[in-house]
Every structure is written in C-alpha cells, then in structure tokens.
N, C-alpha and C positions, 0 to 999 in steps of 0.2 A: 569468308568467306562467301557465301550465302546472298550476304547483305549485301556484300561489296558490289558482287554480280549484280543485283536486283537496281543498285545503284546507277554500275556503271550501264543497263538495260538504260533502266529510265533517260539516260542524258543521251544516249544514243538514238531513242525512241522519237528526240525531236532533236532536231539537226539544228535547222534553223536558229530556235529558241538556244539552246546550247551557244553554239558560235557566238550567236550576240552575245552573249554572259561571255564565254571566254574575251572576245576581244573588250568589253568594257570591266573585265577584272584587270586584264594587261595593260590599259589603258594609264588607268590609277596607278600602278606598281610602277611603269614603267618613268610616270612621270616626276614620281618619290624618287628614283632610285638613279633616272640620271640625272634630273638637275640635283637634287640634295648630294648627292657623292661626288659631282663637278664643284661643286661651291666649296664643299669640304676640302675638298685636293688642291685649290685656288690657296685656302685661310694656309693647311700646312704648306704649302712650299713658298709662301710669305714668311711665315716663322720659320721655315729653314735656312733661309738667307739669312737668319738672325744670330745662327751658330756658327758663322765664321769669326775668326780668329779672337775666338773665348781665350780666357785667360792672361791677353793682352792689352795695352792699353794705345789707342788708338789717337794720335796726333796730326792736325787737319789746321788751317787757318780758322781763327777765330770769326771768321766772316764765310765760313762752311756750314752747312746743315750735312750730315752724317746721318743717309740712313741706309738701316740693316747694313749691307755691304759694301755702299757705296756713296765716297763722299762728293757732294754737289755744291759746285761754286768756287771760290776762293784758293788759289796757288800757297807754296812757297819756297825758296828757295832751297837750292838742292844743299847749299854749305849747312843750315840749320841742323842735319843730322849730326855733325860733330858736336854743336852744340847740346844736342839730347845724349849723347854718349859720356857729356864732361856729367849730368845730373847722375848723383848720389842716386843708386839703387837701379838703375840700368843697365841690363844683363845683353840684350843685344836690339842693336835698330834695324829696321829692313826700309828706306825707304820708298815708296812707287807712285806712279803716274798714270790713274785711273780716266779712262773714259768710254761714255756711256753714249749708245748710237741708239734714240729710240729708233721704231715704226717710223714710216711712213703708214696713212692710213689707204688701208686695201693692200698694205704691202704684205706678200709672204701669206695671200689668202687672207690674212687676219682683219682684224678690226680696225688697225693703226691704233691711235693711241691709245684705247681700250685697252691694249694685250694687255695681259698679266705681269711680263717682265717684257726686258728690253730685246730688239733683234741681236747683240752683243755689244759685250761690254771688253774692252780693252785693261789689260795689264800689265804696263811697265815694273816689271821687280829687278833689283838691284842686284850684283854676285852672284847670279842665279841660285838664290835662297827659295824659289817654288814653293819650296815645302807650307814655307807660313802661308799661301792662300789653299793648295788642295790639299796639305795633310798627307794622309796615308794615300790617296787616289792614286790608284797604276794609272799606265797608258800601255792602252789596248794596243798600238804598235809605235813602231819610232822610238826617239830618246828626245833630249831636252833641248832647246836649242843652245848653242853657244854664245856666251857675251861680247853684246858688239856683232854680231853674225847680221845675215838677213834673214832670220831662222823663226817660226811660231810655232807653237804647240795650239791647238784649237780644241775646242769643246766637239762632241758627239755630234750634236743638233747641225753646228755647219758642216760638219762635215758630211753627213750624210743629206742635208739639204741641197746644198752644192756641189754634190758629188767629187768631194776632195778624196786623195789620200796621204800616207808617207810619199813627198818627191813631188806633189801638185805645187801649181803655184799658186799662190791668194794675194788680190792685190784691198790694200788697207790706204784709205785717203789716196789713191794714185800709186803707191808704193808696191813693189814685186817683194812677195816676203816667200820663202819655200815653208812650203808644211813639213813639220821634222817629225812632230808626234800629234797624235789623238789621245784626248783622255777617254778613258773607261767608266763611264761614269754615266744613269742616270737622273744626277742632281737634275732640275729645271735651270740653276744657275749655273753649276757649272759645265752646260752641254752648250750653254751658250759665249764661253768667252774665249780668247786671243791673248795668248801669253807670250809678249817677246822679252829680250831683257832691255832693260829705267833707258839704256842709251838711245837706242834707236825708237821706243815711245816718245824719248822728246825731239828725236829728229821728225820722225813719220808725224807728229803732231802740230810740231813747232811751239814745244816749250823747252826750250835751252836751259839746261841748271835749274828746273824748275819740276816741283813733285808736288800734289795735293796730300798726301798723308803718310806718316812713318807708323809702323807695326813696333810697338816698342812691347821688348818682355822682358818684365822686372826677373831681378836676382831673386836668390832663395829666400826667400825670411822676406818678403819685401813685396807686403800687397799693393795692388792696383793702386786702391786707393791714397795708398802713400804717394806714390809716385805716380799718380796723375797732378797730385794737390803740390809737387817737390815739380814739376815741369812747366806748368803753369805760371808759381810764382817766380821760378829764374827765365823763364824765356818770353817775353813779353808776344802780345800777338797771334797766341795760337792755344785752341782746346786740347786737353787733355782725357779724352772720354774712355772710361772703363764699361766694362762687359755688362754692369750693372743701368750706368747711364746709358749705353746704347738700345739696353732692351728699354728702358722707361719713355725713350724717342718717340717710337713705335708701336705700346702697348695700348694706348689710348685709338689708337686703327685699329689692330689685332682686336680689343675689344668689339667696339664697334661692329666689326666685321663679322667676327663669331655669332656678336648678337641676333647682326642681322641673318647670316645662316640658318640659327636657331631657326630663329622665327620661321623663316621660310621652312624649313623643313618642317614643321611642327603645320603650320596650314597645308604645305603640302599633304602631308601625312592626314590630315583630317579631312581634307578635300577627296584624296584619293581614296579610306577608307567607308566615310559618305557615298562613292559612287559604286564600289562595291556593297555596300550595307543595300542600296536603293537597287542596283541588280538584282540582285540574291529576293529580295524582298518580291518586286514585279516578276519574277519567274515564281518566285510560290503561289504569289496572288489570284494567275493566272490560273493555275493548277487547281483553284477550290474543286470545282466539281468532279473533278478525277480523284482530291482526297474526302468528299463526304461517299464517293461511290464503295471505297475500300472502307471506309465506315460502315455505309449500309448495307452491305456483305460481312459484315462479321471480324474486319481485320484490327487484331489488336491496336489502340492507339498508341500503344510505347513500340511496337514494331513498326509502325509508317512514321513516327516522328525520326526514328533512330535510321529508318531507309531516307528520308527526305534531308537529315543531316547529312548524312553520307554525303551526298551528291551534292551538295554545299560544298562539302570540303573535299572534295574531287575535285570539282569545279575551280575553288576556290586554291587548289596543288597547282593545275593543269596551267589554270589564267597566270597564277602567281610565279611559274617557272614563265613561262611566255613573258609574262612583263620582266622578270630579270633580262631574261634573252635580250630582249627589245629596251632593254634600260641601260647596259651595259653599255653598248652599241650607241645609245645616245652620251652616254658618260665621255665614252673615247672620241667620239665626234665634238664634242663641246671643249672638250680638253685640249684638244688637238686644235682645233679651229680658235679659243680665245686664248691658248698658251705658245701658237704658230709654232708647232710639234710636229711633227711628222707621224701620222696614224698608228705607223708601224712602230716605232716608238714606243706610243703611249699603248699598243697592246702588249708590249712586252710587260711591263708593268702595271698591268691589269686587276693583277690582285689588289696593289696599291691604289688604284684607282675606284674600283668597285671593290670594297673588304668582304671577304667574305661572313664575318659578322652580323654587318651591316645588313646583307643581302636576305642572310636567315631569318634575323629579326624580321626583315620586310615580310617574306615568305609568311614565318607562323604567326605575322600578326594579319596577313592574307586569308590562310586559311581558316583563322581562329573565325577574325567577321565573317567572312560565308557560311561560317558554321551554324553560327549564330544568326545571321540572319534570314538562314533558312527553318531555323527552327521558331523563332518567333510567331511571325505568321501561321505554320504552320499548328500550333499551340492556338492561333486562336480559331483559325479555321475548324478547328476540330471541336470549340465552341459553341459553332453556331449548330443549328437547327439543320438535319439532315435534307428536310423536304426544302427550306428557306434556300439552304448551299446549292442545289439542283440547279431550283426556278434562277437564283442569281445569275447563273451562266446560260447562254446564246445555246 
C-alpha cells in the first residue's frame, strides 16, 4: 500500500508529464482496439452470411454466381420447381426471387460501394415458407405477410433507419406495401431484408413467372452431394450447390481478408506497444537526476525500482482504460459508418463488436509493456555514476 501511495504521488507531482504519458498510451491502445476489432467484426459478418441455408442444396442458373446467401445474375423459369421436385431424393423445394439493392455513393452516410453489405435485400418466398430463410428468428412485432398480399416484413435496420413500424407504408420500386412485421435480430444480414411473397416480388420487380434460386431440402438419408449430382444430371442449365461448395466459393476471399486483418492487427499492436514503450522510456530518462538523488541519500535500489515500476504499471492501467474507452467509441463509429448501421444498434451489441477477452488482453499487454519500459531504463540509470547522472541534468 505504501509503495502504491508513493507511486501515485510521483505521478501527481508531474501533472503535465503524466498527462502526456496517459494520452500517448491511450492513443496506442485506442488505435489497435478501434481498427482491430472493427475489421474483425467485418470478417465475422461476412462469415455469418455464409451460414444460411445450411443442410440445403441451392439450385441456381448455370450462368449465376452464388455468393454467400445471394444469387448474382441469371434467372430460372418458375416451372423448373416441378422438375426439381420430381428428382429422386428431394424432400422439399422452395423457389425464391432475390433482388439486391446496392448503395449509391454517399447514401446513408456511408461510403457507397465500399459499404460492407447492401442497403437492402428483397426476398420473394413462395408458399409462406419464411422459415427457410429466417429459421427461428422471431418477429419483434406484427405477423408474417399473407401470400399474394401487398405486405412485407422488414429487418430492424430498415425499420429504424426509415422510422417504420407495423402498419407503416414502404415503397419498393415505386409500389406501396404495408409493413406487417419487423424481425427481431441483430444479424447485419437479416436486419436489412425485405420479405414478401414470391408473386409480389415477381410483379414488383418485373420478373413474371421467373425465379433465381430454389432451396432444396434432401430427404432423410440422402446426402447433399448425392442430391446435387442428381439435379444437375437430370435438369440442364442449372447448378446445384451444396453447403460445402458454397463455402468453397468464398473461402479464398475469407482467407485473404483474415490474413489482411491478422497482418493489420499485428502491425498496429507492435506500433502501439512501441509507442507505449517509447513514452515510458522517455518519462524515466528525464528523471535520471531524481533517481540519482534517491540513490545518493541511501534509498535501496530495489525499493526505487519497485516504485518506478509501480508508476509505470499505474500509467499503463489508467492509459489503457482510457484507450479502451476511446477505442470502443472508435469501433462503434467505424462499424456504424462502413456497415451503414445506426449507432444505437451497434451500441446494443457492443460486447460483440468489442469482445471483453480482446479488451482484457490489450489492457494486460499495455500494463506489462509499461512496467517493463519503466524498469529497464531505471536499471540502466542506477548503473550510472551518481556524479555523472547529476551533472547530465541541467
């Protein structure tokens, strides 16, 4: 306790220097936390979109590219669903029409095409089988659309961004729809979907009797790979993608993104720790005269080392906590801006954006580096001749 009091007094005696040290440490911590956790969140969001339709075979046009949960390009005639259902091993087949609206540059306060996910994604689903897409995701309010009715269910992001509630009117491609439900989810993907009946999507977007994907559930005992091979063999002009194949399409992208993220976080971490170490080393180097004076009056060297190391640890702790606060704010702003998600929604999932484990690891590293960076120059200063140390200082 006495050592801690002395360390604290040592910091409060030099208010300007202590403040500058705290700000330097906080800057280093906030950079690594803010940028590092934001990029990690982006990667997790991309991977999350690859988890939809697991255990199902996705049938798209052979001219389509299927990325995560979205078919890009190519359409199929609606009658192809009957052909798929006649294939041996098909348990269920749900046709969909999926339309993606990409953001325009500067729209929604974001950066246009550099945004992480589209502004909204419309899913037209046949037969009211909404669970194929949303699974067990509940509705925050309202109900599901009536098949054929001019009704939609929307995600939280669309509802909050446009101030929409159950009963509000929303315009899609110039057509008026009534919002009858809002999804209760924090998923960056499902928060921006517009779900309507397949017939309404075909009419609204001008795709009469056309679809662009079919979600096929294999019968019990039939593997995805076996069923996909049968579908492609019996129906020309289609691609049947298993869960593994859909993952392979984006695995290279994920690997590159994660390697880039790891490299960026490593560089930021090293730069931040070097900054912390430099700040602490400069702080101790400027106190050589004080350390020499303590040595001259007979203060035990071990006690002086512990006192200075305690000051370093205390600076690291306080600066680290301040950096965590600033870094968390930076993470929220970055995720909100680049994913075009309201800050209030990001704040509600703060523990997902800034995992406590990551924050504790950064704080522990900061305290350790600050302590070591204080102890090393102190040991070097104690080896100097007292007279030389006193003369070296004005």
